[in-house]
N, C-alpha and C positions, 0 to 999 in steps of 0.2 A: 258359292251363293249363286242362284240364278241371276243373270245380269238384266234386270228389269229396265235399266235405263238404256241399254244398247240393243234390246229385243224389241221389236215393235208388235209382234204377234205370237203367242203361243198356241199351236194348233193342237187340240186335244180331242180325244174320244172318250165319250162317257163309259164307265165301267161299274159293276156293282160295288158298293162299298166294302162287301166282304171279300173282294177280289183285289182290294189294294194291297200293297207291299206289306208283308207282316211286321217289318221293322216299324212302320208308322205307330202301331200299337205300342210300341216301347216308349214312345215320346207323349203318349197321351196322359194327362193328369186325371185325378179322381173326378168323375162326373162328365169327363169329355168324351164325346163320341163322334164318329165320322159320318155325316149325312149326304155327302156326295164325292165321288172319286173320278179321276180322269188319268188318262196315259196319253203319252206319245209313243214312239218305238221303244225307247228305253227308260224315259222319265215318266213319274207320276205326281199327280197334285190331289190333295184332300182338302175338303172343307169340313171342319168340325163345328161344333157349337161354340167354339172359343177362338178359333184362328184358321188360317190357310197354312198347310204345310207342303211344300214341295220338296221332292227327291229328284237331284240332278245326279244321273249315273255318268260316272266319268271314266276315262281310260278304256283301253282295248278289251280288257277283260270284264269290265263293269263291276269290279270288286270295290272300287273307291266311290263313295256317294257322298254327295254334299247335301245337307238338308238346310231348308231355309223356312223358318216359322214367321208368319206375318199376323199378329195379333189383330183382331178387329178394331181394337183401340186406335190403331194406326190408319185405318180407311177413314178418309174424310168425306168421300162421296163414292157412289158406284152406279154403274148404268148396265142395263141388260137390253138385248136387242133380239127380237124373236126372228125365227127363220121366216123367210118368204117363199113366193111361188117359184121364182128362179134361183135365188139365192138360199140354199138348204141348209146353210150354217147359222147358228145363232151365236151371240157374242156377249162377253161380260167384260166389263172394264172396272178395275178398281183404281181409284185415285188415292194413292199413299202418301201420308207425310213423309218427306225426307227421299222417298224413293221415286216418286212421280207416278206414272200410270202403268198398271200391268194390264194388258189386254190378252183376254183367252178367246179364240175362236174353237166352237164346239161343233164337232162333225157327227152326224148321225141323230138318232132319235133321243131327245132330252126335253123333258119337262121343265122349260126355263121359268114358267110362270110359277111352278110350286117352288123352285129354287130360289126365286126372287123373294118370295114370302119368307123362305126360311132364312136367308141371308139378312133380309130386312130386320127379322126379329133379334138376331144377334148383333148386327151393326148399330142399330138404332137404340138398343137397350142402354 
């Protein structure tokens, strides 16, 4: 499992949802779809219409992968911070019951306002 308690920031780069790991699709239930996807060097994170799924690639070969599923029902609050003039990264913070805060720093071009609307529709439902 990704160590949300001991990692302060997860630095991610947005990718097209169609470019997300193929194995994410094996976890999706009927009616579930990916609306945002991100990656680090080896790990990936997707936001679906039901939850957040993280793939933590482990080991030298990367053949071992730990998947963490965070249902939106466990998110008590969230925060988004847009990029600024000098600080070009945007940030997403999820306040999760039992796990604490998961903070994601998004590098590169990303429509945070549309993302905020999408996650609001799912967390606040």
